[in-house]
Each structure stands twice: as C-alpha cells, then as structure tokens.
C-alpha positions as CSV (number, residue, x, y, z in Angstrom):
1,M,19.4,-2.7,-33.7
2,T,18.4,-4.6,-30.7
3,V,14.7,-5.3,-29.7
4,A,13.2,-6.6,-26.4
5,V,9.4,-7.2,-25.5
6,V,7.4,-5.9,-22.9
7,L,4.4,-8.3,-22.1
8,F,1.5,-5.7,-20.4
9,T,-0.9,-8.0,-18.0
10,S,-2.1,-6.7,-14.7
11,D,0.3,-3.0,-15.0
12,L,-1.4,-1.2,-17.8
13,R,0.3,1.8,-17.3
14,V,3.5,3.7,-18.6
15,H,4.0,5.8,-15.0
16,D,6.1,3.6,-12.7
17,H,6.5,0.7,-14.8
18,P,9.9,-1.5,-14.2
19,P,9.3,-3.6,-17.3
20,L,8.9,-1.2,-19.7
21,R,12.0,0.9,-18.4
22,A,13.9,-2.1,-18.1
23,A,13.4,-3.1,-21.6
24,L,14.1,0.8,-22.9
25,A,17.5,0.8,-21.4
26,A,18.3,-2.5,-22.5
27,A,17.1,-2.5,-26.5
28,D,16.8,0.3,-29.3
29,E,13.4,-0.7,-29.7
30,V,10.8,-2.2,-27.5
31,V,7.5,-3.9,-28.5
32,P,4.4,-3.0,-25.9
33,L,2.7,-6.0,-26.0
34,F,-0.7,-7.4,-24.7
35,V,-2.4,-10.7,-25.2
36,R,-5.8,-11.5,-25.0
37,D,-5.6,-15.3,-23.7
38,P,-9.0,-17.0,-24.7
39,A,-8.0,-19.1,-21.4
40,V,-9.5,-15.8,-19.5
41,R,-12.4,-15.9,-21.6
42,A,-13.0,-19.7,-21.0
43,A,-12.6,-19.5,-17.1
44,G,-15.1,-17.1,-16.9
45,F,-13.3,-13.9,-15.9
46,D,-13.8,-11.9,-19.0
47,V,-17.1,-10.6,-17.3
48,P,-18.7,-7.7,-19.3
49,N,-17.4,-5.0,-16.3
50,R,-13.7,-5.8,-16.8
51,A,-14.1,-6.1,-20.3
52,A,-15.2,-3.0,-20.8
53,F,-12.6,-1.2,-18.1
54,L,-10.0,-3.5,-19.6
55,A,-10.9,-1.4,-23.2
56,D,-10.5,1.6,-21.7
57,C,-7.0,1.0,-20.3
58,L,-6.0,-0.7,-23.8
59,A,-7.0,2.2,-25.7
60,D,-5.8,4.9,-22.9
61,L,-2.5,2.8,-22.9
62,D,-2.0,2.8,-26.9
63,A,-2.9,6.3,-26.6
64,S,0.0,7.0,-24.0
65,L,2.7,5.3,-25.9
66,R,1.6,7.1,-29.1
67,R,2.6,10.3,-27.4
68,R,5.6,8.6,-26.8
69,G,6.1,7.9,-30.5
70,G,5.2,4.0,-30.0
71,R,2.2,1.8,-30.2
72,L,0.7,-1.1,-28.5
73,V,0.3,-4.1,-30.4
74,V,-2.8,-6.7,-29.4
75,R,-2.4,-10.1,-30.5
76,S,-5.1,-13.0,-29.4
77,G,-4.5,-16.5,-28.6
78,P,-2.3,-18.6,-25.7
79,V,0.1,-16.1,-24.3
80,A,2.8,-18.1,-24.7
81,R,3.1,-19.0,-28.4
82,E,1.8,-15.3,-29.1
83,V,4.7,-13.7,-27.3
84,R,7.3,-16.0,-28.8
85,A,6.1,-15.2,-32.7
86,V,6.2,-11.1,-31.8
87,A,9.9,-12.0,-30.3
88,A,11.2,-14.0,-33.5
89,A,9.3,-11.5,-35.7
90,C,10.9,-8.7,-34.4
91,G,14.3,-10.4,-33.5
92,A,13.7,-9.7,-29.9
93,G,16.5,-11.0,-27.5
94,E,14.3,-10.5,-24.0
95,V,10.8,-10.4,-22.8
96,H,9.9,-8.1,-19.9
97,L,7.1,-9.4,-17.3
98,A,5.7,-8.1,-14.2
99,A,5.7,-11.3,-11.3
100,G,2.2,-12.5,-10.6
101,I,1.4,-14.8,-7.9
102,T,-1.8,-16.7,-9.2
103,G,-1.9,-20.1,-10.2
104,Y,-3.1,-19.0,-13.8
105,A,0.2,-16.4,-13.7
106,H,2.6,-19.4,-12.4
107,R,1.8,-21.9,-15.2
108,R,2.1,-18.6,-18.3
109,E,5.1,-17.4,-16.6
110,E,6.4,-21.4,-16.8
111,R,5.4,-21.8,-20.8
112,L,7.1,-18.3,-21.4
113,R,10.4,-19.4,-20.2
114,E,10.3,-23.0,-21.6
115,E,9.3,-21.6,-25.2
116,L,10.8,-18.7,-25.1
117,G,13.7,-20.5,-23.9
118,A,13.9,-22.5,-26.7
119,D,14.3,-19.4,-29.0
120,G,17.2,-18.7,-26.8
121,V,15.0,-15.4,-25.8
122,A,15.7,-14.2,-21.9
123,L,12.7,-14.2,-19.8
124,R,13.1,-10.6,-17.2
125,V,10.2,-11.1,-14.2
126,H,10.0,-7.9,-12.4
127,D,8.6,-7.6,-8.7
128,T,6.8,-4.2,-7.1
129,V,4.9,-3.7,-10.3
130,T,1.4,-4.9,-8.9
131,T,2.5,-4.6,-5.0
132,A,4.2,-2.1,-3.1
133,V,6.6,-4.4,-1.2
134,A,6.5,-7.8,-3.2
135,P,5.6,-11.1,-1.7
136,G,7.7,-13.3,0.2
137,A,10.1,-10.0,0.9
138,V,9.1,-10.3,4.5
139,T,8.4,-12.9,6.5
140,P,7.7,-14.1,10.1
141,A,10.5,-16.6,11.9
142,G,9.7,-20.1,10.8
143,S,7.2,-19.3,8.2
144,D,7.1,-18.2,4.7
145,H,4.2,-15.9,5.0
146,F,2.1,-13.6,7.7
147,S,-0.9,-15.3,8.7
148,V,-2.3,-12.3,10.6
149,F,-2.1,-8.5,9.0
150,T,-1.4,-6.0,12.4
151,P,2.4,-7.7,12.8
152,Y,2.4,-7.7,8.6
153,F,1.6,-4.0,8.5
154,R,4.5,-3.5,11.3
155,R,6.8,-5.5,9.2
156,W,5.9,-3.7,6.0
157,S,6.0,-0.2,7.2
158,Q,9.7,-0.6,8.0
159,Q,10.5,-1.1,4.6
160,S,11.4,1.6,2.1
161,P,9.4,1.2,-1.3
162,R,11.7,1.4,-4.2
163,D,11.4,5.3,-6.1
164,P,8.5,5.3,-8.2
165,L,9.9,5.6,-12.1
166,P,8.7,8.8,-14.7
167,A,6.8,7.6,-17.9
168,P,9.5,7.5,-20.8
169,R,10.2,9.8,-23.0
170,T,10.3,8.4,-26.3
171,V,9.0,4.6,-26.9
172,R,10.2,3.0,-30.8
173,V,8.4,0.2,-31.7
174,P,9.9,-2.1,-34.6
175,D,8.2,-2.0,-37.7
176,A,7.9,-6.1,-37.6
177,A,5.8,-5.8,-34.7
178,R,1.8,-6.7,-36.3
179,G,-1.3,-6.8,-34.1
180,E,-4.5,-6.3,-34.0
181,E,-7.4,-3.9,-33.5
182,L,-7.4,-2.6,-30.1
183,P,-10.7,-4.6,-28.6
184,A,-14.0,-2.4,-28.6
185,R,-15.7,-1.7,-25.4
186,P,-18.9,-3.6,-25.1
187,D,-21.7,-2.7,-25.6
188,A,-24.4,-1.7,-22.9
189,E,-25.6,-5.8,-22.5
190,G,-24.0,-6.8,-19.2
191,V,-22.0,-3.8,-18.3
192,S,-23.3,-1.9,-15.1
193,P,-24.8,1.8,-16.2
194,D,-22.5,3.6,-14.3
195,L,-19.1,1.6,-14.5
196,P,-16.4,4.5,-14.4
197,P,-13.8,5.2,-17.3
198,G,-11.0,2.8,-17.2
199,G,-7.1,3.6,-18.0
200,E,-4.4,5.1,-16.2
201,T,-5.2,9.1,-17.5
202,A,-9.0,8.4,-15.5
203,G,-7.1,6.8,-12.5
204,R,-4.3,9.5,-11.9
205,E,-7.1,12.2,-12.5
206,R,-8.5,10.6,-9.8
207,F,-6.5,10.1,-7.1
208,S,-4.9,13.7,-7.5
209,A,-8.9,15.3,-6.8
210,W,-9.2,12.9,-4.3
211,A,-6.3,13.4,-2.5
212,A,-6.3,16.9,-3.2
213,A,-10.7,17.0,-1.6
214,G,-10.9,13.3,0.5
215,L,-7.6,12.4,1.7
216,S,-7.1,14.2,4.9
217,G,-10.2,13.3,6.4
218,Y,-9.8,9.4,5.2
219,A,-9.2,8.1,8.3
220,D,-12.2,9.6,9.6
221,R,-15.1,9.2,6.8
222,H,-13.6,5.9,5.2
223,D,-16.8,3.9,6.6
224,D,-19.2,6.8,5.7
225,L,-21.7,4.6,3.2
226,A,-23.7,8.0,2.9
227,G,-20.8,10.0,2.5
228,D,-18.8,7.8,-0.2
229,A,-15.4,9.3,0.8
230,T,-13.7,6.2,-0.3
231,S,-10.8,6.8,-3.4
232,R,-12.5,4.3,-5.4
233,L,-9.1,3.5,-6.6
234,S,-9.4,-0.2,-6.4
235,P,-10.2,-0.9,-10.1
236,Y,-7.4,1.3,-11.4
237,L,-5.4,-0.7,-9.0
238,H,-6.7,-4.2,-10.0
239,F,-5.6,-3.5,-14.2
240,G,-2.6,-1.8,-13.0
241,A,-3.5,1.5,-14.0
242,L,-2.0,2.9,-11.2
243,S,0.7,1.9,-9.6
244,P,0.9,1.2,-5.2
245,V,4.2,1.9,-4.9
246,E,3.5,5.8,-6.3
247,L,0.6,5.8,-4.5
248,V,2.1,5.0,-1.3
249,H,4.6,7.3,-1.6
250,R,2.7,10.1,-2.7
251,A,0.3,9.6,0.2
252,R,3.3,9.7,2.5
253,E,4.0,12.9,0.8
254,K,0.7,14.5,2.0
255,G,1.5,13.1,5.1
256,G,-1.6,13.0,8.3
257,P,-3.9,10.5,9.7
258,G,-5.8,10.0,6.1
259,A,-2.7,9.4,4.1
260,E,-1.5,6.8,6.9
261,A,-5.1,5.2,6.9
262,F,-5.2,5.0,3.0
263,V,-1.5,3.6,3.3
264,R,-2.9,0.8,6.1
265,Q,-5.5,-0.4,3.3
266,L,-2.9,-0.8,0.3
267,C,-0.7,-2.5,2.7
268,W,-3.9,-5.0,2.9
269,R,-3.5,-5.6,-0.8
270,D,0.0,-6.8,0.5
271,F,-0.8,-8.8,2.6
272,H,-3.5,-10.8,1.0
273,H,-1.4,-11.2,-2.0
274,Q,1.9,-12.5,0.3
275,V,-0.6,-15.2,1.8
276,L,-2.1,-16.3,-2.1
277,A,1.6,-16.5,-2.8
278,A,2.3,-18.7,-0.1
279,R,-0.9,-20.5,-0.5
280,P,-2.4,-20.8,-4.0
281,D,-5.0,-23.6,-2.8
282,A,-7.0,-20.5,-0.9
283,S,-8.6,-19.4,-3.8
284,V,-10.8,-22.0,-3.8
285,R,-10.2,-23.8,-0.6
286,D,-10.4,-22.2,2.8
287,Y,-7.4,-20.9,4.3
288,R,-8.3,-22.2,7.8
289,T,-11.1,-25.1,7.7
290,R,-13.7,-24.6,10.4
291,E,-15.7,-28.3,9.6
292,D,-18.5,-25.7,7.8
293,R,-21.0,-28.0,6.1
294,W,-22.2,-24.6,4.0
295,R,-25.4,-24.3,2.6
296,G,-25.3,-24.4,-1.4
297,E,-27.3,-23.9,-4.3
298,D,-29.6,-26.4,-4.7
299,E,-30.1,-25.9,-0.5
300,A,-30.3,-22.2,-0.6
301,A,-31.5,-21.5,-4.0
302,E,-34.1,-19.1,-3.0
303,D,-32.2,-17.3,-0.2
304,I,-29.3,-16.8,-2.8
305,A,-31.0,-15.4,-5.3
306,A,-32.7,-12.9,-3.1
307,W,-29.1,-11.7,-2.0
308,R,-28.1,-11.4,-5.7
309,E,-30.9,-9.5,-6.2
310,G,-30.8,-7.3,-3.7
311,R,-34.5,-8.2,-1.9
312,T,-33.7,-10.0,1.3
313,G,-35.9,-7.5,3.3
314,Y,-32.8,-5.8,5.3
315,P,-32.1,-2.6,3.9
316,M,-28.6,-2.5,4.5
317,V,-27.6,-5.8,2.4
318,D,-30.0,-4.8,-0.6
319,A,-28.5,-1.2,-0.8
320,G,-24.8,-2.7,-1.2
321,M,-26.2,-5.6,-3.7
322,R,-28.0,-2.9,-5.9
323,Q,-25.1,-0.2,-5.7
324,L,-23.0,-3.7,-7.0
325,R,-25.3,-4.0,-10.1
326,R,-25.6,-0.6,-11.0
327,E,-21.9,0.4,-10.6
328,G,-19.6,-3.0,-10.8
329,W,-18.5,-2.0,-7.3
330,M,-19.5,-1.4,-3.6
331,H,-18.0,0.1,-0.9
332,N,-16.2,-1.7,1.4
333,R,-18.0,-1.6,4.6
334,A,-21.0,-3.1,2.3
335,R,-18.9,-5.4,1.3
336,L,-18.5,-6.7,4.6
337,L,-22.3,-6.6,5.8
338,V,-23.3,-8.6,2.4
339,A,-20.6,-11.2,3.0
340,S,-21.5,-12.0,6.6
341,F,-25.3,-11.9,5.7
342,L,-24.7,-14.3,2.8
343,T,-22.3,-16.8,4.6
344,K,-23.1,-16.0,8.4
345,T,-26.7,-15.0,8.5
346,L,-27.8,-17.6,5.6
347,Y,-24.9,-19.9,5.8
348,V,-24.1,-20.1,2.3
349,D,-20.8,-21.0,1.1
350,W,-18.7,-18.1,0.5
351,R,-17.4,-19.3,-2.6
352,I,-21.2,-18.6,-4.1
353,G,-20.6,-15.1,-3.0
354,A,-17.4,-14.8,-4.4
355,R,-18.3,-16.0,-7.3
356,H,-21.1,-13.4,-7.9
357,F,-18.7,-10.6,-7.0
358,L,-16.3,-11.8,-9.7
359,D,-18.9,-11.8,-12.3
360,L,-20.0,-7.7,-11.4
361,L,-16.8,-6.2,-9.7
362,V,-14.9,-4.2,-12.1
363,D,-12.0,-4.8,-9.8
364,G,-12.6,-8.3,-8.4
365,D,-9.4,-10.7,-8.2
366,I,-8.4,-14.2,-7.4
367,V,-6.1,-12.5,-4.3
368,N,-8.7,-9.7,-2.5
369,N,-11.6,-11.0,-3.7
370,Q,-11.5,-14.7,-2.4
371,L,-9.4,-13.8,0.7
372,N,-11.7,-11.1,1.8
373,W,-14.3,-13.1,1.5
374,Q,-12.8,-16.0,3.8
375,W,-11.6,-13.1,6.1
376,V,-15.6,-12.6,6.1
377,A,-16.2,-16.2,6.5
378,G,-14.2,-17.1,9.0
379,T,-12.5,-19.4,7.1
380,G,-9.4,-17.0,6.5
381,T,-7.0,-14.7,8.5
382,D,-9.4,-13.1,10.6
383,T,-8.6,-13.7,14.0
384,R,-12.5,-13.4,15.5
385,P,-13.5,-16.0,12.6
386,H,-17.1,-16.2,14.4
387,R,-18.1,-12.5,14.4
388,V,-21.5,-12.0,12.7
389,L,-22.2,-8.6,11.4
390,N,-25.9,-7.2,12.3
391,P,-27.2,-5.4,9.2
392,V,-28.9,-3.5,11.5
393,L,-26.9,-2.2,14.1
394,Q,-24.0,-2.1,11.1
395,G,-27.0,0.2,9.1
396,K,-27.3,2.5,12.6
397,R,-23.7,3.2,12.8
398,Y,-22.0,4.0,9.8
399,D,-25.4,5.4,7.3
400,P,-27.3,7.0,10.6
401,E,-29.9,9.1,8.6
402,G,-30.6,6.6,6.1
403,T,-28.9,8.5,3.0
404,Y,-27.1,5.5,1.3
405,V,-30.0,3.0,1.8
406,R,-32.4,5.5,0.3
407,R,-30.4,6.2,-2.5
408,W,-30.0,2.7,-3.3
409,V,-33.8,1.3,-2.2
410,P,-36.0,3.9,-3.6
411,E,-39.2,1.5,-1.9
412,L,-38.0,3.3,1.3
413,A,-37.1,6.6,-0.2
414,D,-39.9,8.2,2.2
415,V,-39.0,6.5,5.3
416,R,-37.0,8.8,8.0
417,G,-34.0,8.7,9.9
418,N,-33.3,5.6,11.6
419,A,-36.6,3.9,10.9
420,V,-35.1,3.4,7.2
421,H,-32.9,0.6,8.8
422,E,-36.5,-1.8,10.4
423,P,-39.1,-0.9,8.0
424,W,-40.5,-4.3,9.2
425,R,-41.6,-2.1,12.5
426,L,-43.8,0.1,10.9
427,P,-47.2,0.1,10.9
428,A,-48.7,-3.3,8.8
429,D,-50.5,-0.7,6.1
430,R,-47.7,1.7,6.2
431,R,-45.8,-1.5,5.1
432,A,-48.0,-3.0,2.6
433,G,-47.7,0.2,0.7
434,L,-43.6,0.6,0.6
435,G,-43.5,-2.7,-1.9
436,Y,-40.3,-3.8,0.1
437,P,-40.1,-7.7,0.9
438,E,-40.4,-8.7,4.7
439,P,-37.0,-10.2,6.1
440,L,-35.7,-13.3,4.4
441,I,-34.7,-14.9,8.0
442,D,-34.8,-13.8,11.4
443,L,-31.6,-12.4,12.3
444,G,-31.8,-14.1,16.0
445,D,-32.8,-17.4,14.0
446,G,-29.7,-17.3,11.7
447,L,-27.3,-16.1,14.2
448,A,-28.6,-19.5,16.2
449,R,-27.9,-21.6,13.3
450,F,-24.3,-20.2,12.6
451,R,-23.5,-21.1,16.5
452,A,-24.8,-24.3,16.2
453,A,-23.2,-25.5,12.7
454,R,-19.8,-23.9,13.8
455,G,-20.6,-25.5,17.1
456,R,-20.7,-22.3,19.7
457,D,-24.3,-23.0,21.2
C-alpha cells in the first residue's frame, strides 16, 4: 500500500483542493494532516477570534473527511518535525502542500524539503490553492510584479483559472496515522460575541445564500454601510474554507455587474499576494517610503487608545472600531475610514493600526492586512498616496441616514439623520446629555499636520 500525506495549512476544505486530489491520485492511502505550530502562537497570531474560527474549520474538515471514510490527523509541534514523524510512521513517499508566500511559509517549506529529503520523501507544492491566479503568473515587462492594481487587473482578467476540482468521494487513512484530539473552541473570553461560525460548510452556505440574494446588487451596494450588502466571505477565504478559484467560476456563471465587481475584489487578494511574494519585507516595512516620522505608542498613547476603543468623537470612526470588537470583522468602507483617520488625521504609524486589526480580525492575515494598511497610509500601492478620507463627508455619503452609526454607537441613537455625523454641532445641553466624547482633534488641524509632515503644505 502506498501512502501520501496532505499537509493542510490555509486551505481547510475538501472541495477544489489540488493537494488532496493529487495525493489521492498518487497513493492508496492518504493522511490528511494539520499541525498546530507553536511558532504561530509565539508570534502573536493565535489570537482568540482566529483560534475560535480555526477550531470550527478543523471540526468541519474532520466531519467532511469522516463522511468520506477518512479523518483529520492533528498534531502539535514544529511543523517539519511532526510531518516527518507522520510520514515515517505511515511509510509515506510524498507530502503535498499548498504554496505560501509569507516569510513564515517559505521557511516552513524549506525546512520540510530539507527534513523530508533526508528520509527520501518528496515534497509536492501546489499553486492556485489560496489564490485564483498564482503570484508571478502574470508580470509586467521588466519587473517581477505589478505595483499598480489596474494594469494587474487587466492582465489577471485575461487569464483562465483552472477548473475547480470536485470533493473526493473516498479518503482512506492508514491506521498508523496517529494524532490528538481536535482543538476545542476557546471560551468566550477574548472572542468577539458575534463572531460567525467557521468551516467550509458554513462558508459554502453563506456564499450560496448571498449569491442568490446579494450578488446581483453588489456593484451598487458594496459601499452601503447600513445595508451590510457585502459577502462577508473574507474569513472563509483567509482560512481556505472557500476556494477563490471556485468563487471566480461561480460568480462568472451568474454574470452581470455585481459578479464583475465581486470578481474584482477577489483580484485584489491576488494582487496583494503577488506584491508580497516579490517584496516579502513589505509586511513590516513601507513598500514606498514617504520618509514619514510617524507618532508611536509613547507619543500618541491617548489618541491611540481612543481610536482602539471607539471614542474619538467621530461617529463613523467609532462605529467601525466598535463593530470590529463586537464581530471580529469590519465593513471594508469602514476599514478605509478608520485607517485613514489613524494614519493621516492622527499621524500614527500604520503598523500600530495593522497590529490592532490582527489582534481582532477573524480574517486578519499578513498579506491583505499589511498591504491594505499601507495602501491607506500612502506608503503602499495607492497611486494617490496623500489622499485623506474625511469621516464626516464619507459618513454622509455612505451612511446618509446614520443607520450604521446608530447601530454601533448607541449614545447617538436618538440623533436623527445627517446630524449623527456631526454631533458637536448640536446645542451644548443636548451634547452633554448624549454621553458621547467631543472630537479628539479638529479635522483641519490633523490635515495640516499631515500635509506638513509630507512636505505638501
């Protein structure tokens, strides 16, 4: 009997899973393996929201494999050591793995190749598992990656993603494959109260429901804060519970402006992956430096605390930050606003905001989180690096009735219409009764400081 190992990482599904299908084609028995790496916890990425969602994903993956006669094998320890031990115990000749682009993923792959190679075990790495188009598959003349989204999108759109693979009917796991119990979902401490359920089953159900009811209107409504009309699929994409290749195909089958707008958002994920694959240091350093002398924790401690807690005195900013804490998720338009406020109005280092997002976001990952923050801060791929988003004007445009603000800032529940975006204009006695803070900073003062810092005053 021949045996192969499939190492699951950010691809926790059975539908459209190239490493799993390749392993099943190459061997009589397959070990579906997930390793809980202590390095992830040590680096601060094993935060409560993502740990809870991960537990759901692993439980769902195990259930899907058991319906096919298999099971998920879970181990804890350094990845290469545990994979090597499982391969040796089961007599595996191959290990299959989805390609990654982060520094951590590259180090993991190098160590696996080294240790497995010492035992004569082949490592097979597969592209287009976590992206629709592989990083580096499309490049401009004279460069290893696109630095601007629009030309990348044009080239990306000309590609033909591979056909999605069906889930296997049967998975046979060797008896020698030993693991531990599935990780339990963390208790309520530190987990956002309204965190969504994780797992491929929940993700597929969410996409099917949204595709039927919300996809057609996505082009017109994706910025509608009150309408909450986005797909909310980002956590499932982050953990690989959904396949971006399959989503592109299913959206295009639906057709229409909404599907095109949704596919464009999937392309943004691939765009960021190809940027970071070429420039791995962009996870911690400016992609394009503006020579900023950002304020840090020591200089801006009170401002940063007010921003984190959603008490800046700007309702749109506070609503977004409170949604983040409550749900472990935030509407994309709100993400842009709160990031612009921190980096450009308060002139605080984008890495401080990015870390806070990673502490709470269930979809938080190095690729999209860090590069989105740099895009807003003007040190990334934005072609208008000095733009500043005004939270009052943005609120009036994208939440004209104030419904989103009142949902998350109950102090303003009785303030009607557009006035909810400028509560400081209410009569003094009315303001005093709200229990809502005065603005942390005048927007004009913040803009002037930012322009001076960038040498544009």
